[in-house]
N, C-alpha and C positions, 0 to 999 in steps of 0.2 A: 553342653546341652545336647540331648539325644533326640532321635525321632520319636513320634508319639508311640505309646505303648500299644502293641498288637498282641492280643491274647491268643491269637491263632498259633503263636509260637509254642503252645503247650507241648510238654514232653509226651512221649508215647505212653508213659505210665500215668494213668489217670487216677491212681489210688496211692499216690506217694505220701499220703499223710496230710497233716495240717500244720501251718506255722502261724503263730500269733505274733504280730508286730505292734508294739505299744509306743505311742508318742509320749516319751518320758516327761518333757516339760509341761505338756498339757495336763497330765495327771498329777504332776507335782503341784501346780497351781490349783487345780481343781480340789485336790485333797486338802490343801492348806486352807482354802476359803470355805470348804464344806464343813469342816470341824474346827471349832474355836475353843480356846480355854483348856487345852490338854497339855500338861507339863509333867515332868518327872519330879522326884523328891528333891532334886537340886534346883527346881524352878526353870529347867531348860525346856523349851517348846518341843513337843513330840507329836503334835496334831497331824502334820503332813506325813510323818513317818507312818503313823497308825493308819491314816486314810489310804495312803499309797499301798501299803502291804495288804490291807483288806480288799481294796479294789483289784489288785493284781491276783490275789488268791481267788476272788470271785470269778475273774476271767478264766483262770485255769480250771475252776470247777464247771463253769458254764460251757466252755469250749473243748476241754480235754485235748489240747494241742499236743502234737508229737514234738514240735520244736517251738521255741519262744524266745523273743528278744525285746528288751526295752531299748529304744533308740533315742539318743539325746541330741539336742542342738549343740553345736560346738563352733559358733561363729557364723558370719554371713558370707556367702560366696561372693567373690570379687566380681563375677560377671553381673550380679544383680546390683551391687553398690556402685559399680561404674555406670550402669545405665541410669539408675535413679538413686543419687546419693542420700535422699531422705528416706530410703527404704527402712522401715521399722524404727526410725529414729525418734518417734513420738512416744515410745513405750516407756513406762516408769521403770526405775531400778527395782530389782527383786527386793522385797521386804527383808529386813535383817533376820527376823524370826524364821523366815522360809529359807534363806540362804544357809543358815546354820544347820538346816535339816537335809540339804541336798546331798552332801557327801555321805552321811549315814544311810540315806536311802539307796544311793548308788552302791554302797558296800553290802547292803542287805539283799539287793535284787539277785545276785548270783547264788546266794544261799537258798533262795526260793527255787533254784533250778532253772533260772531264766538268765540268758545272756544279757549283758549290759554293754552297749556299743555306741560309738560315735566316730566321726571323721572330722578332723580339724578343718575349720573354715567352711563347714558345710552344715546345712540344716537337716533336721530329722526327716522332713517329708521327702527330700531327695534320696536320702539313704534308705528310707523305707521303700520307696519306689524301686530302687535298684535291687533290694532284697526280693521284692515281689517278682521282678523280672527273672531273677535267678531261681526262685522257687517254682515259678511257672514252667521254666525250662525243664525242671526235674519232676513235673507232674504233681507238685505240692500245692494244695489249696492254701490261699493266704487270707487271713482275717486281720484287719487293721483296726486298732482302737485309737481313735483320734476324733477331733471335731474340725480338722483342717479341711477347708474347701478345696484346695488344690488337689488333694489326694483322691478326691472323688473321680477324677479322670482315669484312675486305675481300676475302678470297679468293673467287674465282668463276670463271666460264668463261674469262675473259680477264685474270684477276689471280691470280698465283701467288707463292710464296715460294721464293727461291733457297736451297738448302742443300747444303753439302759434308760434312755430318755422316755418318759411316759408318752410323749407325743408320737414317738416312733413305735413303742412296744405295744401300747394298747392293753387290753385285759386278757389274762389267761394265756400268756405266751412265755411263761417261765421267767419273766422279769428282764428279758433281753431280746434283741432282734438282730439278725444279720441283714444289713441293708444291701440290696442288690441293684441290678440295673433298673428294674421297674420302680424301686423306691427313689432312686436318683431322678429318674424321668418325671415321677409324680411331683417331686419337690422343686425341681429346677426347670422343668419344661423341655429338657433336651436330654439326649443320651449322654452317658459319662464321657465318651470320646469328645464331646463338644463343650464340656464344662470350661475348658481353657478358652474357647472362643467367646463364651459368655463373659468370663472374668476379664478378658482383654478389653471388652467394651465397658464393663461396669467398674473395673478396678477393684480394689479390696481395701476398705478403710481400716481394717484390722492390721494390715501390713503397711499402711500409708502409701498405697498405690492408687493414684488418682484415676478416675474413670472419665468417660466421655460425658460432658455436662448434659444433664437431663435424661440420661439413659440408665435405668435401673434394671434389675434382674428380669422382670416380666417383659420389658421392651426388648432387651437384648435377646432373650429366648424367642420372642416373636420374630425378630429379624432373622435369626439363625434358621428358624424353621421355615420362614418364608423363602429364603434364598438358598438354604442348604448348608452353608458354612461361612465362616469369616473370610476364607479365601475368595469365595464367589462374591461376597459383598465388596471386598477391597478391589477386585478386578472388574466388577460390573460397570458398564457404561449406561445402564438403563435402570438405575435405582429410582425408587420413589424420590421425588425432588427434596422432600423434607429429610429423608434418611441420608441422601447424598450430601446435603448441606452439613449435617452433623458429622458424618464420616470423614468428609474431605477436610473439615476444620480441625479434626483431631487425628488425622491419619498417622502422623509421626508417633503420637502417644499410644495409639492402638498397636502399632508395630512394636514399640517398646514393651508395652504390657504383655503382649504375646510371649516375648522372651522372658519376662519376669515370672510369669505363672507356669511356664513350661518346666516340667520336672526333669532332673538328671536321672537317666535310666541305666547308666553304665559306670557308676562310681566304683572304685575299688572297695571290696567288702572287708571290713576289719576282721571278721570271723566268717568262715564258710557256714552255710546253712547246716551242713551235716554235723557240725560241732555244737549245734544249738539244741540238742535233745533235752527235754525237761527232766532234770534229775535233782531234786531237792537235796541239799546238804544238811540233814536234820540236826546233827549235834551242834554245828556252828550257828544254824538258824535259831535254835532254841536258846542258845547262849546270848545271841544278839537281841532277841525279843525280851529275854529276861533282863538284860542290861537296860532296855528301854522301859522296863517296869510294866509291860503289857501282860498282866497276869492271866486273864482269861484267854487271850490269844496264845500265850505260851502254852497253857494247858491244852488248848485245841490242837496245836502242832505236836505236842508230846504224844497225844493220843494217836495221831497219824503215824508218828515215828514208831510207835509200838506195833501198829498194824503192819508197818513196812518190814519188820523183823530185822532186815539188814539195814543199818543206819544210812548208808549212802544209796539205797535203792528207793525208787519212787513209790510211795504209797498211794493208794486211791485217795483222791481229794473228795471230801464229802460233797454231796449234791447241794446241800444247804449250808451256806456260810453267812448266816445272818449275824449282825453285830451282837456281841455279848457285852453285858455290863463289865466294866473294867475298873479296878481299884485306882487306876491312874487318873480317872476322870473326877472332876469335882462332884461330890455327893455320890460317887461310885456309879454314875450313869453317863453314858455318852450323849452328847448333844445330838440334835436332829441331823440325820445323815443326808437328807435330800435324796438325790438320785445317784449318789456316789456308789453305794453298794446296798 
C-alpha cells in the first residue's frame, strides 16, 4: 500500500496524450445485464460480447485516446483479506452464460487495439491507480471508465472518470461526460483526496466493508469538512461528544477500513504505458466479429478497415457508433440498450 496519490508529480510534458483505462469486470457485468436474449446460431450466448465491444468502441470514439487498456480483476490482495476475511465474500458466483463469454471478450479486446492486462492476486482498481501514477509522471492525461467509488480518490486536473449516465451527462453534452474534481465534490461533499476518509467511516456495502454504525455518506462528509480530515478526527481531544462516542467505539474498524480502501499506487505494470498505443488489428477483428455472427457490427468495422488502407493501421473511428440492428438478435432488433452505449 502506497502513499496517497499526489497529482503534483505531473511530468514536465503536459501534452503527452491521453490514456483510457477501463474497469473490465464492471463493463463485463454491465454489458451482460444491459442486453438479454442475444445468441449465435448455435444457441451460445453472445450478449455480453456484443455489449462490451460496442461500449468499448464508443469510448474510443468519444475520447480518441492515444493509449488504452482494459484492466481485469485477478483475485483479492492478501493485505485486504487478512484485515477483513469477509471482504467481497457476499458476492454471487458469475452466471454461467456470462462466464462463457469472458474469455472471448478478453481475446477480442486486443484486436480492437486495446491492451488487456491484469496482475495476479490484485484488483483492477489498484492496477488502474498504478497506471494513472505512471501516466501522470509522463504528462499523459488519464480517463478511467468505472463505477468504483475507491478510484474517485485519483481524480484530479488530468485524471477524470468517463460517464454515460444520464444523471451525470444531462442534455446536449455528446452523450458522455468526464467527471472531474468539481463533480466529485458536488456528489460526495468532499474533494477527491478525501474520498478514502469518507469510505473509512461509512464502509462499502458493495465490498462487504462494514462502516461506523449510524454514519452515512452525508454525515461522514460533514465530519470531514468540519475537522479537515480523518487524521484530525482520530487525533482530536475536543470532538463533539456525540461524534467522539461513535469514533472511539469504532476506532479499530476505522483504521482497518482506511487500509482497505487505500489504493496501491506502485504495483508492477504488466505492460508499459508506451506499448498501449491504440492500433486495431482489423483483419483479425473482422474475423472474430464474423465468428460471433455480429453482421452489422462486422460491416461497420469493415468500412473502417477500408478507410484505414493499411490493415494494421488505425483508421478514424466514426463519431457516431449508435447500435445497428443485427441479424443475431431475435427479430433482427437489439433489445433496449439503456445507458450502455
